[in-house]
N, C-alpha and C positions, 0 to 999 in steps of 0.2 A: 506197441508202436504200429499204427495203420500208416500204409503207405498206398500213394495212388501212383500209378506210372501212366500219364497221359501222352499217348501218340497221336499226333495231327500231320495232315498232309493229303494230297490228291492221289489215290491209287491208280488213277488214269492218265497220270503225268509223268511217267519215267521215275527218275530216282526221287521224285516227290512222296513216292510211297515207302520210303523208308522209315518213318514214324509208325504208321500202322502194321508194316511188317514186322518190325522189332517186338510190338506189342502183341501180334497173333503169336509170334514164337514164345514170348515170356509168359502169355497167358495159358498156354498149354502145360508150363511147368506146374501150375497151381500153388503158386508161392504162399505161404502163409502169411496173414494179416495184409495181403496186397490185392489191390482192385486194379484191374487193367482198363483203361477206357481209349477208345479210337474215335475221332472226329477228323473232319475235313479241315477245319479253321477253329480258332478260338474266337468265342463269341461272349459278351456279357452274361448271357444264361449259364454259361459254365461256372460262373461262381457258385452255384448250389452243389457243383458235383465236388467242390473243394472241402466243403464241410465235413467234420468228421475224422480228417486225415491230420496226422502229425509230420508228415513229409510227402513232397510231391516231386515227380521228376516229369519234367515237360521234355518230350522226344521230338525232333523234327530234322528233316533234311535241311542241308545249307550248302549252298555252293560256293561259299566263301571262307568256310572254316578249314582249320588244318586237317590233314588227313590222319587218322582214318575217321576221327571224330573230337570233339571238344566238350569236356564235361566241367560246368561252372556252377557256382552257386550264384542264385538270384534273389532281388527283393523287389517288394512291392514299389512302383514307380509310374508317374503319369506321364506318358510319352505321347508322341505324335500319332500313334496308332490308337488312341483312345477315341474310338468311336463305336457304333452298334454293330460293325461289321470287322472282323479280321484285327482281333488284339494280338499284342505281343504278351508272353507270359507275365512280364513284369507289369504290363498295365491291366491284366487280368487280376493279379494278386492286390494291384492298388484299388480296382474295382470291389474286390471283395472285401478290403478294409473300409471302405467308404459305406458299403451296404450293412455289415455285420459290426461294425465298430469294434473289432478286435484285430489284432495282428494276424496276418496271413501265417500259414503253415510253412515250416523250413522249405525252401524249393531250391530246384536244380533245374538245369536246362542241359541235354544231352543233344548237341548239334552232329548229325552224322555227313560227313562230306558227300555231296552227290554232284553230278556232272550234266546229267541230261533230264531236262524237265519239259520235254515236248509232249503234248497231248496225244495219248495213244500209243506212247511208248513203253517197253518195258523196262525195269530197272537196269542199269549198265552193270557189267561184270565188276568193274573196280567199286562200283557203290556196292554191290551184294558182298564184297571183300570187306568193306569197310562196316557194313552191316553186322557180319559175323564178329568183327572185332567190338562193336558196340553191345552186342548181346552178352559176349563175356564180360565186358566192363558193368553192364547193369546185374548181373547174377553176382560178379565179385562185390560190387557196391551193396546190393540186397543182404548178403552174407555177413557183412559188417554192419548192418542195421539191425538185423534181427538175432 
């Protein structure tokens, strides 16, 4: 089973860095059959990054989800973000299916609760605690998959 952990967000905007920070931590663990990827936002071009994976976890900060995080299954879906800039994970999966004419890999979304998203800020202390809980969730989930 090949797994892609895809964290996205702006490291220069406070808690928006949670996705990339989780990926940086997990990447150091060198998990078997797992690739880690960090980007600022999801783009149509990322469909190529989804090739050859059986499972994908998209990881992002979110100011509206429950604390410390929410982990859910997602599916391909055309939505209002379907543009050439800043797609949702579901829209990216939909684009993948349109381009490659095959079902998208099994996918999940890990939303980590954030609070402060101002430019130039560092991640908040509460968001860092939520990040630690999310790291444990990914480690546990990964151990179940491999």
